C-alpha positions in Angstrom: -37.6 -77.1 52.9 -35.1 -79.8 53.0 -31.4 -78.9 55.1 -28.6 -78.7 52.7 -26.6 -80.6 55.2 -28.9 -84.1 54.4 -26.7 -87.1 53.1 -27.0 -87.8 49.4 -28.7 -90.9 50.4 -29.8 -92.3 53.4 -32.4 -95.4 54.7 -35.3 -93.3 55.7 -37.0 -93.9 59.0 -39.9 -95.9 59.5 -42.2 -93.1 60.5 -41.6 -89.6 60.8 -41.9 -89.2 64.7 -39.8 -92.4 65.0 -38.9 -93.4 69.0 -34.8 -92.9 69.5 -32.0 -93.5 71.5 -30.0 -90.5 70.2 -31.8 -88.0 72.2 -29.8 -90.2 75.3 -26.7 -89.6 73.6 -27.1 -85.6 72.5 -28.0 -84.9 76.4 -25.0 -86.7 77.7 -22.9 -85.3 75.2 -23.9 -81.7 75.6 -24.2 -82.1 79.0 -20.7 -83.7 79.7 -18.2 -84.0 76.9 -15.7 -81.3 76.7 -13.3 -80.0 74.1 -9.8 -79.6 75.5 -8.3 -78.2 72.1 -11.3 -75.6 73.1 -10.1 -74.5 76.7 -12.3 -77.3 77.8 -15.5 -76.0 76.2 -19.0 -78.1 76.7 -19.6 -79.9 73.2 -22.3 -78.2 70.9 -23.3 -80.7 68.6 -24.2 -79.5 65.2 -27.7 -80.0 63.8 -26.6 -82.8 61.3 -24.9 -84.4 63.8 -27.9 -84.2 66.0 -30.0 -85.3 62.8 -27.6 -88.5 62.3 -27.2 -89.6 66.0 -31.0 -90.0 66.2 -31.6 -91.8 63.2 -28.7 -94.1 63.7 -29.9 -95.3 67.3 -33.8 -95.4 65.8 -36.0 -98.3 67.6 -39.2 -99.7 66.7 -41.9 -98.4 68.6 -43.2 -100.4 71.7 -46.6 -101.4 70.5 -44.5 -103.1 67.3 -46.5 -106.6 66.2 -43.3 -108.5 66.2 -42.5 -108.4 70.2 -38.9 -109.3 69.2 -38.5 -106.2 67.7 -40.7 -104.2 69.9 -38.7 -101.3 71.8 -35.7 -102.6 69.9 -32.8 -100.8 67.9 -33.8 -100.7 64.3 -30.4 -101.7 63.0 -27.9 -104.5 63.4 -25.9 -102.9 61.0 -25.0 -99.0 60.0 -22.6 -97.7 57.6 -21.8 -94.0 57.8 -19.6 -92.5 54.8 -18.5 -88.9 54.6 -15.2 -87.0 53.5 -12.5 -86.6 56.2 -12.6 -83.3 58.7 -16.4 -83.9 59.4 -15.8 -85.8 62.6 -15.8 -88.9 62.7 -13.9 -89.7 65.8 -16.1 -87.7 67.4 -19.0 -89.3 66.3 -17.2 -92.7 67.0 -16.4 -91.8 70.6 -19.9 -90.5 71.4 -21.8 -93.7 70.4 -18.8 -95.9 72.3 -20.2 -93.8 75.5 -23.5 -94.8 75.0 -22.7 -98.0 74.3 -21.0 -98.5 77.8 -23.3 -96.7 79.5 -27.0 -96.8 78.5 -27.2 -99.5 75.7 -27.2 -102.8 77.1 -26.0 -104.6 80.0 -22.7 -106.0 80.4 -21.4 -104.1 77.6 -18.9 -105.2 75.4 -18.0 -101.7 73.3 -15.2 -102.8 70.4 -13.1 -100.3 68.3 -12.1 -101.9 64.9 -9.8 -100.5 62.2 -7.0 -101.4 59.9 -4.6 -101.0 62.3 -4.9 -100.7 66.4 -3.4 -97.3 66.1 -6.4 -96.2 63.9 -8.6 -97.8 66.3 -7.4 -96.3 69.2 -8.0 -92.7 67.8 -12.1 -93.6 68.9 -10.9 -95.1 72.2 -8.7 -92.5 73.3 -11.2 -89.6 72.7 -13.4 -92.2 75.0 -10.4 -92.5 76.9 -10.1 -88.7 77.4 -13.3 -87.7 77.8 -13.9 -89.9 81.0 -10.6 -89.3 82.5 -11.7 -85.2 82.1 -15.4 -85.4 83.2 -16.6 -85.5 86.7 -19.8 -87.1 85.9 -18.0 -90.1 83.6 -15.2 -90.4 85.6 -16.9 -92.5 88.6 -18.9 -94.4 85.9 -15.6 -96.5 85.6 -13.2 -98.0 87.8 -10.4 -98.8 85.3 -9.0 -96.9 82.3 -6.0 -97.9 80.8 -3.9 -96.8 77.5 -4.0 -99.9 75.8 -5.7 -102.7 78.2 -9.1 -102.0 78.4 -11.7 -99.5 79.8 -14.1 -100.8 82.3 -17.2 -99.9 84.2 -17.5 -99.5 87.6 -19.8 -102.3 88.1 -17.0 -104.8 86.4 -19.6 -106.2 83.9 -18.6 -103.9 81.1 -15.8 -103.1 79.0 -14.2 -101.4 76.1 -11.6 -102.5 73.6 -9.3 -102.3 70.9 -8.7 -104.7 67.9 -6.6 -105.2 65.2 -7.9 -105.8 61.6 -7.9 -109.7 62.0 -11.1 -112.0 62.0 -9.3 -114.7 64.1 -9.7 -111.7 67.2 -12.8 -111.4 67.1 -13.6 -115.2 67.9 -15.8 -115.7 70.5 -17.1 -112.4 71.1 -20.4 -110.9 71.5 -20.2 -107.4 71.2 -22.9 -105.5 72.5 -21.6 -102.4 69.7 -18.3 -102.1 67.9 -17.0 -99.0 66.0 -15.7 -100.0 62.7 -13.2 -96.9 61.6 -12.1 -96.6 57.7 -14.1 -99.2 56.5 -12.2 -98.5 52.9 -9.4 -100.3 54.2 -10.6 -103.2 56.6 -11.1 -106.6 56.9 -14.5 -108.1 55.4 -14.2 -111.5 57.5 -13.8 -109.3 60.4 -17.0 -107.0 59.8 -18.7 -110.4 59.4 -17.2 -112.2 62.6 -18.5 -108.9 64.7 -21.9 -108.7 62.9 -22.3 -112.4 63.9 -21.1 -111.9 67.6 -23.4 -108.8 68.2 -26.2 -110.9 66.6 -26.7 -112.6 70.0 -27.3 -109.3 72.1 -31.0 -108.2 72.0 -29.7 -104.8 70.6 -26.3 -105.4 69.5 -25.2 -103.1 66.8 -22.3 -102.4 64.1 -21.6 -99.3 63.2 -19.1 -98.4 60.7 -17.7 -95.0 60.0 -15.7 -94.4 56.6 -14.7 -92.1 53.8 -15.2 -93.4 50.3 -12.6 -96.4 48.6 -11.5 -97.4 45.6 -11.6 -100.6 43.7 -9.7 -102.9 46.0 -12.1 -101.8 48.8 -13.6 -105.2 49.0 -15.6 -105.1 52.3 -16.6 -101.1 51.5 -17.7 -102.2 47.9 -20.3 -104.7 49.5 -21.6 -103.0 52.2 -22.1 -100.1 49.3 -24.2 -102.3 47.6 -26.2 -103.4 50.3 -27.0 -100.1 50.9 -28.2 -99.3 47.7 -30.4 -102.7 48.1 -31.6 -101.3 51.4 -32.5 -97.9 50.0 -34.6 -99.5 46.7 -36.3 -102.5 49.1 -36.3 -101.2 52.4 -38.7 -103.8 54.1 -35.9 -106.4 52.8 -33.5 -104.8 54.1 -34.9 -102.9 57.3 -32.0 -103.4 59.6 -29.3 -102.2 57.6 -28.7 -98.2 58.4 -27.2 -96.4 55.1 -26.1 -93.0 55.1 -24.0 -91.3 52.7 -22.7 -87.7 51.8 -21.4 -87.5 48.2 -21.1 -85.1 45.4 -22.6 -85.8 42.3 -20.7 -88.3 39.9 -18.4 -86.2 37.4 -19.0 -83.2 39.1 -15.6 -80.6 38.9 -14.0 -80.7 42.0 -14.1 -77.2 42.9 -17.6 -76.8 42.3 -18.8 -75.2 45.4 -22.4 -76.4 45.4 -21.3 -80.5 44.7 -18.4 -79.8 47.3 -20.9 -78.4 50.0 -23.5 -81.9 49.1 -20.7 -83.9 50.6 -19.4 -82.2 53.5 -22.0 -81.1 56.1 -19.5 -79.2 58.0 -18.9 -76.9 55.3 -22.7 -76.2 55.3 -22.8 -75.6 58.9 -19.8 -73.3 59.1 -17.5 -75.3 60.8 -15.1 -75.5 57.7 -14.6 -72.0 55.7 -14.7 -72.3 51.4 -12.1 -70.4 51.3 -9.7 -73.3 53.0 -11.2 -76.0 51.6 -11.0 -74.7 47.9 -7.4 -74.1 48.9 -6.9 -77.5 50.1 -8.2 -79.3 46.9 -6.4 -76.5 44.6 -3.2 -78.7 45.7 -4.4 -81.9 46.1 -4.0 -84.7 43.4 -7.7 -84.7 41.5 -8.1 -88.5 42.7 -7.1 -87.8 46.2 -10.1 -84.3 46.4 -12.5 -86.9 44.8 -11.8 -89.8 47.6 -11.6 -87.5 50.6 -12.9 -83.6 49.6 -16.4 -85.3 47.7 -16.5 -88.7 49.1 -16.0 -90.4 45.8 -14.9 -93.9 44.7 -11.9 -93.7 42.4 -9.8 -96.4 41.0 -6.5 -97.9 42.8 -4.4 -96.6 40.0 -4.4 -93.3 37.9 -2.0 -90.9 36.5 0.1 -89.1 39.4 -0.1 -85.9 38.2 -2.1 -83.7 35.4 -0.6 -84.7 31.8 1.6 -81.3 30.8 1.9 -79.8 34.2 5.9 -81.2 34.6 6.4 -79.7 31.0 5.0 -76.5 32.6 7.8 -75.9 35.2 11.1 -73.7 34.8 14.4 -74.8 33.8 17.2 -74.5 36.4 21.1 -75.8 36.8 22.6 -77.6 39.4 25.6 -75.6 41.5 28.2 -78.3 41.0 30.0 -76.7 44.1 27.3 -77.2 46.4 25.8 -80.6 47.9 23.6 -82.6 45.9 21.4 -86.1 45.9 22.1 -88.3 43.2 19.6 -91.2 42.9 20.1 -94.7 40.8 16.5 -96.6 39.7 16.7 -99.2 37.1 14.3 -101.4 35.7 13.3 -104.9 37.7 15.0 -107.1 34.2 17.9 -104.8 34.1 16.9 -103.2 30.6 18.0 -100.0 31.8 18.8 -97.9 34.7 18.9 -94.2 35.7 20.8 -91.7 37.6 19.6 -88.5 38.1 21.0 -85.3 40.5 18.8 -83.0 42.3 19.7 -79.9 44.8 17.7 -77.6 47.2 18.3 -74.1 46.3 16.5 -72.5 48.8 12.9 -73.4 49.2 12.9 -74.7 45.9 14.3 -77.8 43.6 16.5 -78.3 40.5 17.3 -81.9 39.1 18.4 -83.3 36.0 19.2 -86.7 34.3 23.1 -87.1 34.9 23.0 -90.8 33.0 21.0 -93.7 31.6 21.9 -97.0 30.6 20.8 -99.6 28.3 21.1 -103.0 29.0 23.0 -101.9 32.7 25.4 -104.4 34.5 26.0 -104.3 38.2 29.6 -103.3 37.5 29.0 -100.7 34.9 26.2 -99.2 37.4 28.9 -99.4 40.4 31.4 -97.5 38.2 29.5 -95.1 37.7 28.8 -93.9 41.1 31.9 -94.3 42.1 33.0 -92.1 39.0 30.4 -89.7 40.1 31.4 -89.7 43.8 34.5 -88.2 42.8 32.9 -85.3 40.7 30.0 -84.2 43.2 29.4 -83.6 47.1 26.8 -86.4 46.7 24.8 -88.6 48.6 23.2 -91.5 46.5 19.7 -92.9 47.0 19.0 -96.7 46.4 16.1 -98.6 46.5 17.2 -100.6 49.6 15.0 -103.4 48.3 15.7 -104.0 44.5 19.3 -102.9 45.1 20.1 -103.8 48.6 23.9 -105.8 46.9 24.7 -102.3 45.4 23.9 -100.7 48.3 25.9 -102.7 50.5 29.2 -102.3 48.2 28.6 -98.8 47.9 28.8 -98.0 51.7 32.0 -100.4 51.9 33.9 -97.9 49.3 33.0 -95.1 51.8 30.7 -93.2 49.7 27.7 -92.0 52.1 24.7 -94.2 50.3 21.0 -94.1 51.8 18.4 -96.9 51.1 15.0 -96.0 50.5 12.1 -98.3 52.4 8.7 -98.5 50.8 7.7 -95.9 53.7 10.2 -93.4 52.1 8.9 -93.8 48.5 5.3 -93.0 49.7 6.9 -89.9 51.2 8.8 -88.7 48.5 5.7 -88.9 45.9 3.5 -86.8 48.3 6.2 -84.5 48.5 7.5 -84.5 45.2 3.7 -84.0 43.5 3.0 -81.0 46.5 6.1 -79.3 45.1 5.2 -79.8 41.5 1.9 -78.1 42.0 3.5 -75.5 43.7 5.9 -74.8 40.9 9.0 -75.6 43.1 11.0 -77.8 41.0 12.8 -76.8 37.6 14.5 -79.3 35.3 16.1 -80.0 32.2 13.7 -80.8 30.4 15.1 -83.7 29.6 12.4 -85.5 27.0 12.8 -89.0 28.6 12.2 -87.9 32.0 9.4 -86.0 30.7 8.1 -89.4 28.6 8.3 -91.0 32.0 6.5 -88.9 34.9 3.9 -88.9 32.0 3.6 -92.4 32.1 3.8 -92.7 35.3 0.8 -93.9 37.2 0.0 -94.0 41.5 -1.3 -96.6 43.2 -3.1 -96.3 46.6 -1.9 -97.7 49.5 -4.2 -97.4 52.7 -4.9 -93.7 53.2 -2.0 -92.8 51.2 -0.2 -93.6 47.6 3.2 -93.7 46.0 4.6 -94.1 42.2 3.8 -97.6 41.2 6.3 -99.2 38.8 4.0 -102.0 38.2 0.7 -100.2 37.3 2.7 -97.6 35.2 2.4 -97.3 31.4 6.5 -98.0 30.5 9.5 -97.9 32.5 10.2 -95.4 34.7 13.6 -95.8 36.3 14.3 -92.4 35.3 11.1 -90.7 36.7 12.2 -93.0 39.9 15.2 -91.7 39.9 14.1 -88.1 39.5 11.2 -88.5 42.5 14.2 -90.0 44.6 17.0 -87.7 44.0 14.5 -84.4 44.9 13.1 -86.1 48.1 16.8 -86.9 49.2 17.7 -83.5 48.2 15.2 -82.0 51.0 16.2 -84.7 54.0 19.1 -84.0 56.2 21.3 -86.6 55.0 24.4 -84.2 54.6 25.1 -84.5 58.4 24.0 -88.3 58.8 26.9 -90.3 59.9 28.1 -93.3 58.0 26.8 -96.8 59.4 28.5 -99.9 58.1 
């Protein structure tokens, strides 16, 4: 009987009892790698992790008829795709340690990701293992946070690169650990593959979650992987290992979720925790990050009807509030919404909407509202920078929202809608726009997108901005001119 933790699809080994360097990795890992967050216990790999390591580092037999392949690593490129919380960083660090110590002479191991900080997740884990291991530490003479890890003989190094193809020019890495391929640069992947091809056992290993329809590199690699599954004789040196749930399954189908999550099958994760997590996630995120399914880059940000199902509430005008202003890019309409945090819940309502507004008319209304409420005002710092400056010049407390703030606001308001912690006036304009608003993926997160939404959403944006603003400690912030 096949184990339940096997990948949904994977490239088959050349023989049933294939030679592999995976046992070296497993031996070193379980003998010398420790887990600081578990009181420095020795690492104990799961069965699926051992299986994967052995398969990724499969070797051709020594008696292979092609002398250039005999005894060499089978794969030159490997794609491993699985949901979050499966230990991808740990796997990357184990491959990197092997790459430094037992892979090739004069090793050059490189971690790559969409950002240098993301790439350093694997790098830091390798660094910590070296520092904390009496076996590993003497094998390296220089270990730094940012400038590389160097082997004791001075011939090997481990470095981190950002997501630019130009940074890979002239490099001939023996091993590359590529993190989160769904937001990575396709030209950089190509450059790393070409550079590593000059090494007899050069290998590029990509470890990722599923992406969306903007994930050009990952879509291309999935297409290669499918071709490798269908025609293994033509794509013999391309490894493809994917854990994913069946298409169109329910997001809370336990059997489907288990098929994508080997750590759930092995008991590292519990179904109770996974089920609770899925219940509070947007469906598109649950499918991408927990079921490892590709999604569209643009989707409705909340299920239809969820906003209408929230309760009603009233603003206490004797208490501080947050008022947000938003407008359409062409100045067709503008909206003002107010929100107030009451205990651990939020109340919001539409204050005003203006058709064909002017900047002067909007500023006049802000001045009037500042006399009516104890308010902090929120404005988009890109679209409304001039208004923001003028409001501050009048001595009114106003905060400009950045793109990062909009990302946080979208996620914060969604979570509170799901948990029924928002009440509102059930204004038909806001309800219409909330239901027409569309989310746009940005790397591993998302925000509400004006461009992709089904109608103007100035009232919906002002609602989200005001709720988020009411949760920030803005009342105590000093005015800065």
